[in-house]
C-alpha positions in Angstrom: 115.1 -137.4 -26.8 117.5 -135.1 -28.5 116.5 -132.4 -30.9 118.0 -132.1 -34.4 119.9 -129.0 -33.3 121.5 -130.6 -30.3 122.3 -133.8 -32.3 124.0 -131.6 -34.9 126.0 -129.7 -32.2 127.1 -132.9 -30.6 128.3 -134.3 -34.0 130.2 -131.1 -34.9 134.0 -131.7 -34.6 135.0 -128.5 -32.8 138.7 -127.9 -32.1 137.8 -126.5 -28.7 134.6 -126.5 -26.8 134.5 -124.3 -23.7 131.6 -124.7 -21.2 131.0 -121.4 -19.6 128.3 -122.7 -17.3 128.9 -121.6 -13.7 126.1 -123.7 -12.1 125.7 -127.4 -12.6 123.3 -128.1 -15.5 122.7 -131.8 -16.4 121.5 -131.0 -20.0 124.6 -128.9 -20.7 127.0 -131.4 -19.2 125.3 -134.2 -21.2 125.8 -132.3 -24.4 129.4 -131.5 -23.6 130.1 -135.0 -22.5 128.7 -136.4 -25.8 130.3 -133.7 -28.0 132.8 -134.8 -30.6 135.0 -131.7 -29.8 138.6 -132.5 -29.8 139.3 -130.6 -26.5 136.8 -129.7 -23.9 137.3 -127.0 -21.2 135.2 -126.1 -18.3 134.8 -125.2 -14.6 136.4 -127.7 -12.1 133.8 -130.0 -10.7 134.7 -133.4 -9.2 132.5 -135.3 -11.7 133.5 -133.4 -14.9 135.7 -136.3 -16.1 134.7 -135.7 -19.6 136.7 -132.4 -19.7 140.2 -132.3 -20.9 141.0 -129.2 -18.9 139.2 -128.1 -15.8 139.7 -124.7 -14.3 139.4 -124.2 -10.5 137.7 -120.9 -9.7 138.1 -121.2 -5.9 140.8 -118.7 -5.6 138.9 -116.2 -7.6 135.8 -116.6 -5.6 137.7 -116.2 -2.3 139.1 -112.8 -3.7 135.6 -111.9 -4.7 134.2 -112.7 -1.2 136.9 -110.5 0.4 136.0 -107.6 -2.0 132.4 -108.1 -1.2 133.1 -107.9 2.6 135.0 -104.7 2.2 132.3 -103.1 0.1 129.7 -104.0 2.7 131.8 -102.4 5.4 131.9 -99.2 3.3 128.2 -99.1 2.7 125.9 -97.5 5.2 122.3 -96.4 5.4 120.9 -98.1 2.3 117.1 -98.7 2.4 115.2 -101.9 1.3 115.5 -101.0 -2.4 119.2 -100.4 -1.9 119.6 -103.9 -0.5 117.8 -105.5 -3.3 119.8 -103.7 -5.9 123.0 -104.5 -3.9 122.1 -108.2 -4.0 121.5 -108.2 -7.8 124.8 -106.3 -8.4 126.6 -108.8 -6.2 125.2 -111.7 -8.0 126.0 -110.3 -11.5 129.5 -109.3 -10.3 130.1 -112.8 -9.0 129.1 -114.4 -12.3 131.2 -111.9 -14.2 134.3 -112.6 -12.1 133.8 -116.4 -12.6 133.2 -116.2 -16.3 136.1 -113.8 -16.8 138.5 -116.0 -14.8 137.3 -119.1 -16.7 137.8 -117.4 -20.1 141.2 -115.9 -19.1 142.6 -119.2 -17.7 141.3 -121.1 -20.7 143.0 -118.9 -23.1 146.2 -118.9 -20.9 146.4 -122.7 -20.8 145.4 -123.2 -24.4 148.3 -120.9 -25.4 150.7 -123.0 -23.4 149.3 -126.2 -25.0 149.7 -124.7 -28.5 153.4 -123.8 -28.1 155.5 -126.1 -30.1 157.7 -128.4 -28.1 161.4 -127.7 -28.5 
């Protein structure tokens, strides 16, 4: 069953629909797949065949992991609360890096696609 709001969203003919979901979400993928958007963008996943442009965030995540390791080497003497806060900060930073990369690369590639052919 689809709500009126979701049905309306699916029927809207967007020029571009950018899926910023970082984790797989069946309901979101379902809506994006059925959407009447002219051009669909999202994170690279093997099964996202409904997307017109997929952006691979592997390189960004490798860079993020390297930064994380260096920061952990630099930190010493944090108590239990410090470790919990560190985990939350790491998670939020990870999502921020992925979303920023997804948005920046989407804008970059869409800019290339928009240029008139000479």
